[in-house]
C-alpha positions in Angstrom: -137.9 279.3 0.7 -136.3 282.6 0.3 -132.3 283.2 -1.8 -130.9 283.1 1.1 -132.5 279.8 2.5 -131.9 278.2 -0.6 -127.7 278.8 -0.3 -128.1 277.3 2.6 -130.0 273.9 1.2 -127.3 273.5 -1.7 -124.4 273.5 1.4 -126.6 270.1 2.3 -127.3 268.7 -0.8 -123.5 269.5 -2.0 -122.3 267.7 1.0 -124.0 264.4 0.1 -121.4 264.3 -3.2 -118.4 264.9 -1.4 -115.7 262.7 0.4 -116.2 262.2 4.0 -112.8 263.7 4.5 -113.6 266.5 2.5 -116.2 268.1 5.0 -114.4 269.2 8.3 -115.3 267.8 11.9 -117.4 269.8 14.3 -115.2 272.2 16.8 -114.2 270.4 19.7 -115.5 272.3 22.0 -117.2 275.6 22.0 -116.7 278.5 24.8 -120.1 279.2 26.2 -118.9 282.3 28.9 -116.2 284.3 29.0 -115.0 287.7 30.6 -111.9 289.9 30.7 -109.0 289.2 28.1 -109.6 285.3 27.0 -107.4 284.5 24.5 -107.1 281.6 22.0 -103.5 280.1 20.0 -101.8 277.5 19.2 -98.7 276.9 17.2 -99.9 277.9 13.9 -102.3 280.5 15.3 -101.0 283.7 16.8 -103.2 284.8 20.1 -106.1 286.3 19.0 -108.8 287.6 21.3 -111.9 285.1 22.1 -115.4 286.0 23.8 -118.7 283.6 24.0 -119.4 281.5 20.6 -115.2 281.1 20.2 -114.8 277.3 18.6 -111.9 275.7 20.2 -110.1 272.9 18.6 -107.6 270.5 19.3 -104.4 271.7 19.9 -104.7 275.1 20.8 -104.3 276.6 24.3 -106.5 279.6 26.3 -105.2 282.1 27.8 -107.0 283.7 30.9 -105.7 287.1 32.0 -106.3 288.8 35.1 -109.9 289.1 36.6 -110.9 286.9 33.8 -113.1 284.1 33.5 -114.2 281.0 31.0 -116.3 278.4 30.4 -115.8 275.7 27.4 -117.9 272.9 26.8 -117.2 270.3 24.9 -119.0 268.2 22.2 -119.3 265.3 23.9 -121.3 267.9 26.9 -118.1 267.8 29.4 -117.6 271.3 31.1 -114.2 273.3 32.2 -114.7 276.4 33.6 -111.7 278.1 34.1 -110.7 281.2 36.4 -108.6 283.8 36.0 -104.7 283.6 34.6 -105.6 280.3 33.3 -103.3 279.0 31.2 -105.3 275.2 29.4 -104.1 273.4 26.6 -106.4 271.1 24.7 -103.9 268.8 23.9 -105.9 265.8 22.3 -110.0 265.6 21.9 -111.5 262.8 20.2 -115.3 262.3 19.9 -117.6 259.9 17.8 -120.8 260.9 18.7 -121.4 256.8 17.2 -118.8 255.3 20.0 -118.4 257.5 23.0 -116.1 255.1 24.4 -113.5 254.8 21.9 -113.4 258.9 22.5 -110.1 260.4 24.0 -109.4 264.0 26.0 -105.9 264.8 27.3 -105.6 268.2 28.5 -103.0 270.3 30.1 -103.7 272.5 33.4 -100.3 275.3 33.0 -101.2 277.4 35.7 -104.3 278.6 37.1 -107.3 276.6 37.9 -110.4 275.5 36.7 -113.0 273.0 37.7 -114.0 269.9 35.3 -117.7 267.9 35.3 -117.2 264.8 32.8 -119.3 263.7 29.5 -119.6 260.9 27.8 -116.1 260.3 27.6 -115.1 260.4 30.6 -118.7 258.5 31.8 -117.7 255.5 29.5 -113.9 255.7 28.7 -112.4 257.1 32.1 -108.9 255.8 30.9 -109.3 258.6 27.5 -109.7 261.4 30.1 -106.1 263.0 31.4 -105.2 266.1 32.7 -101.6 267.0 33.0 -101.1 269.9 35.6 -96.9 270.9 36.8 -97.4 268.0 39.7 -99.3 265.6 38.1 -101.8 263.7 36.0 -105.2 263.6 36.5 -107.3 260.6 35.9 -111.2 260.3 36.5 -113.9 257.8 38.3 -117.1 259.6 36.7 -116.4 263.7 38.4 -116.9 266.6 39.0 -113.7 268.4 40.7 -111.6 271.4 40.9 -107.8 271.7 40.3 -105.6 274.8 40.9 -102.1 275.1 40.7 -100.6 277.5 43.5 -96.7 276.3 44.8 -98.3 273.1 43.7 -101.8 271.5 42.9 -104.5 271.4 45.3 -108.0 269.6 44.2 -111.1 269.3 45.0 -113.5 266.8 44.6 -117.2 267.1 44.3 -118.5 264.1 43.0 -116.9 260.6 41.7 -113.2 260.3 42.5 -110.0 261.6 41.1 -106.5 260.0 40.4 -103.4 262.4 40.3 -100.4 260.0 39.3 -96.5 261.0 39.2 -93.3 259.3 40.3 -94.3 259.0 43.5 -97.3 256.6 42.8 -101.2 257.3 42.5 -103.1 258.7 45.1 -106.9 258.9 44.7 -109.3 261.4 46.0 -112.8 260.7 46.7 -116.0 263.0 46.5 -115.8 265.5 49.9 -111.9 265.5 49.9 -109.4 268.1 49.4 -105.6 266.6 48.4 -102.6 268.3 48.1 -99.9 267.0 45.3 -96.3 269.7 46.4 -94.2 268.5 43.7 -93.7 265.6 40.8 -91.8 263.5 43.1 -94.0 263.7 46.3 -97.5 261.5 46.3 -100.8 263.2 46.7 -102.1 263.5 50.5 -106.1 264.1 51.7 -105.5 266.8 53.5 -108.7 268.7 56.3 -109.5 272.2 54.0 -108.1 273.7 57.0 -105.2 273.1 55.6 -105.9 274.3 52.5 -104.6 278.4 51.7 -108.1 281.0 52.3 -109.3 281.4 48.8 -107.9 278.3 46.8 -111.4 277.2 45.2 -113.2 280.8 45.7 -112.9 282.2 41.8 -114.2 278.5 40.7 -116.8 277.8 43.1 -118.0 281.7 42.1 -118.7 280.7 38.6 -122.0 279.7 37.6 -122.9 276.8 35.4 -126.0 276.5 35.7 -126.7 278.0 32.2 -124.5 275.8 30.6 -125.7 272.5 31.7 -123.9 269.3 32.8 -125.8 266.7 32.0 -123.5 264.5 30.2 -126.1 263.0 27.3 -126.2 267.1 26.3 -124.2 268.2 23.6 -122.0 271.7 23.0 -123.2 275.0 21.2 -121.2 273.5 18.5 -122.2 270.1 18.5 -126.2 269.0 18.1 -129.0 271.8 18.9 -126.8 274.6 18.3 -125.0 277.0 15.9 -121.5 277.2 14.5 -120.7 280.7 12.6 -124.5 281.1 13.1 -125.3 278.0 11.1 -127.4 274.9 13.2 -124.5 272.8 13.4 -126.5 270.2 11.9 -125.7 271.8 9.1 -122.3 272.3 10.1 -122.1 268.8 10.7 -123.1 268.0 6.9 -121.2 270.6 4.8 -118.6 271.7 7.3 -117.2 275.0 8.5 -115.7 275.9 5.4 -119.8 275.7 4.3 -121.0 277.3 7.4 -118.8 280.0 6.7 -120.0 280.0 2.9 -124.0 280.2 4.3 -123.0 282.5 7.1 -121.4 284.7 4.8 -124.5 284.6 2.5 -126.9 285.6 5.4 -128.5 281.7 6.4 -127.3 282.0 9.3 -130.1 284.6 9.9 -132.3 283.7 8.0 -135.7 282.2 8.6 -137.7 280.1 6.1 -141.1 281.9 5.4 -144.1 279.5 4.7 -146.9 280.4 2.4 
């Protein structure tokens, strides 16, 4: 075992003696694909450019420029794909791998469009998953769907079902259906695909998610099996982001153990 690897294992050993609240949890999610201008910001952080591998935390907003795309995979395996000119906020995200039924995903789509594929939270605690849009709050029933803000909101459900709730009530849109929610005071209505403006879902449909994996049982690059700051996530969970950063700085993230 060489010196760099020894430092990495020292962080693991140290974590065993730290209070639970001294170690940081893994990030809520991670950007797995990006192209064009993608920025991450929060009330405490000015917008900064983000690329694949960028961690996403509760309270952060992801903003995309013209022609940009981004895919975020969260700890519970859910996927959010964002089209150009989107503004997406992670209002609140809580996940415990041992108790996914207690998890919470509360997102906002302020503009643009996204495709959402359910993870463990949406699969085991449907009431704990919500997406706020300018005209309605979306809920899910185990779902793969797209939503685009375009003078109102348009929905396309590929699997499962989506509920759209606002002051007019709740509309449920099933698999294979498209719908429109014209305003916050208009009930969502199922409409024929021909009634949706041409190209509304074109950008989202063109984003290839096959390399990301959409299994609810899967985990994000920021969860089991991935890396954070170049350090295996199993280490991050034990020692926290600060420990991972130190390990990465010491070269632990790129080191290979050699057995003699």
